[in-house]
N, C-alpha and C positions, 0 to 999 in steps of 0.2 A: 444537185442531183435530181430533185423533184421536178424542176423546170425542164431539164433534159429528158426525164422520163415521160413527162406529159407530151413534150414535143415529139418524141419517138412514137408514143402511143397514137397520136392523131395524124402522123405523117401519112399522106395519101388519102385522107378522108376530107370531107367538106364540112365536118362538124365544127361548130363554134361553141357548143355547149357540152360541158363535161361535169359529171358528178364524181368527185373524188372522195372515196370513203373516208370518214372521219376528218374531213376537211371542209367539204361543201361544194358549192356551185362555182364553176370557173367558166367564164364566158369571154370569148375573144371577138373582136370586130374591127371594122375599118376606122371607127371613131367612137368617142365616148357616148354619143347619142344612140348609135346602133347597139352598143353593149347595154346601155341603160334600158332601151326599149325591149331587147331580148330578155333581160333579167325580169322585167315586169311581166312579160308573156309567160316565161317559165314559172314564175311565182304564181300567177293566176291559174295556170294549168295544174300545178301541184295542189293548190287550194281546192280547185274543182274536183280533181281526182279523189282526194281524201275527204271531201266535204268539210273542210276546215272553215268554220264560220267565225271563230274568235279572231279578233284583230291582234296583230303582233303588238306586244306592250310597248308603250312609249316610256322611256326611262326619264327619271328625274333625280337629281342630286341636290341636297340642301346643305348650304354652308353653315358650319357651326363656329369655326374660327379660321384663321389663315391657312392652317394645314390640317383641318379636320372637317370632314363632311359625313353626312349620313344618307343612306338610300331613302328616297322619297317616292319610290315606285310602288304603288299599291299591289300590282301583280306580284312583284318579288316578295313583299311582306306576306301576302296570302300564301304563296307557294311555300315559303319557309315554314310558316305556321302549320300548314297541312301536310308537310313532307319532312318532318324533322330527321328521320332516320336516313332518308335519301340524301338530304343536304349534308348531314354530318359525315356521310361517306362519299361526298362528291369527288374527292381525290382518288377514289377507287373506281369511279364511273367516269373516266375521261373520254370525252366524245370528240375533241378536236385540240390541235396543238396549242392554241392560245390559252386554253383552260390549264394546261400544264405550266406554261410560261408565267401566267399571272396568278394562278391558283396555288402555287407552292407555298406562299406565305400567309395563307388564310388560317386564322385561329377561330376557336369557338368559345363563346362566353364573354361577358362584359369586361373581365379583368385580364384577358389574354394579352400578352405583350406584342402580338403581331400588328403590322400596319393595317391589315384588313381583318376585321373580326365580324363574325356572324353570331348574333344572339338568337338562339333557337327558341327562347321563351317569348321574346317580343317580336321576332321577325325582322329585326333591324340589322342592317349592315353598316358598320362604322368604318370610316376611312381616315387613316392618319397619313395621308398622301397628298400629292398635288391634285387639283381639280381634274386635270387630264387623266391621271392614273385612276382616279375614282370613277370617272366616266367610262373608261375602257373596261374596268372590271365589272361595272354595273351592266354594260352591254353584253359582256361575256356571260355573266351570270344569268341575265334575262334570256339569252339565246339558249344556254344550257337547260334552264328550267323549262322553257317553251318546248324544246325538243323532247326532254324527258316526259313532260306532261302529255304531249301528243302521241309519243310512242306507246306510252302506257294506255292512253285512251283507245288507241286503235288495236291494242293487243299484240303489238309487235315486240321484238326483243332488241334491247339496246346493243349496238355493236361498239364496244369500247376499245380504246387503244390499249394494247398489252403493256404490262409493266416494263418489259424489255424495250419496246418501242418508245415508251414514255421516258425511260432513262436516256435513250439515244437522243430524243428531242431536247430534253433539258440539258444535255451536255453539249449541244451544238453551240458553237461560238456565235453564230448569227442570231440565235434565239436569246442570247444573253443581252 
């Protein structure tokens, strides 16, 4: 439905760049190089417009055991330590679908039984998942934190996904 809606919305236009609320940037092109180049151009324009000087955080995961990893991203640790209340309520501040899909199983505290736990006191995210799953959540969390931080910095208001829309997304077979 989303793909068809986008197709219908751009029908008759020459636009290859779309901002989809609570989803992000969608770029189409003749080939991957064109799409990549346009993405870089749009990204640079956004940074210039809003005078964003901070680099997007590089993420890092540290292996503890075969199916246990911890976040090793300084940006994430600092964000958690500085924003305990926001982080604890991250599932009430849903910004994009992947946050719903991957964030439903997040727990808080070192003894929580969830596969992904966030310790608000140490700023550490513990993963009892595969490396790939840990990396995906680390990227999602870093994106969410970066958006929240910059929206706050510029005095804007977060546009969150409604509870109703969140339930729709989490019940979609394709998202499972």
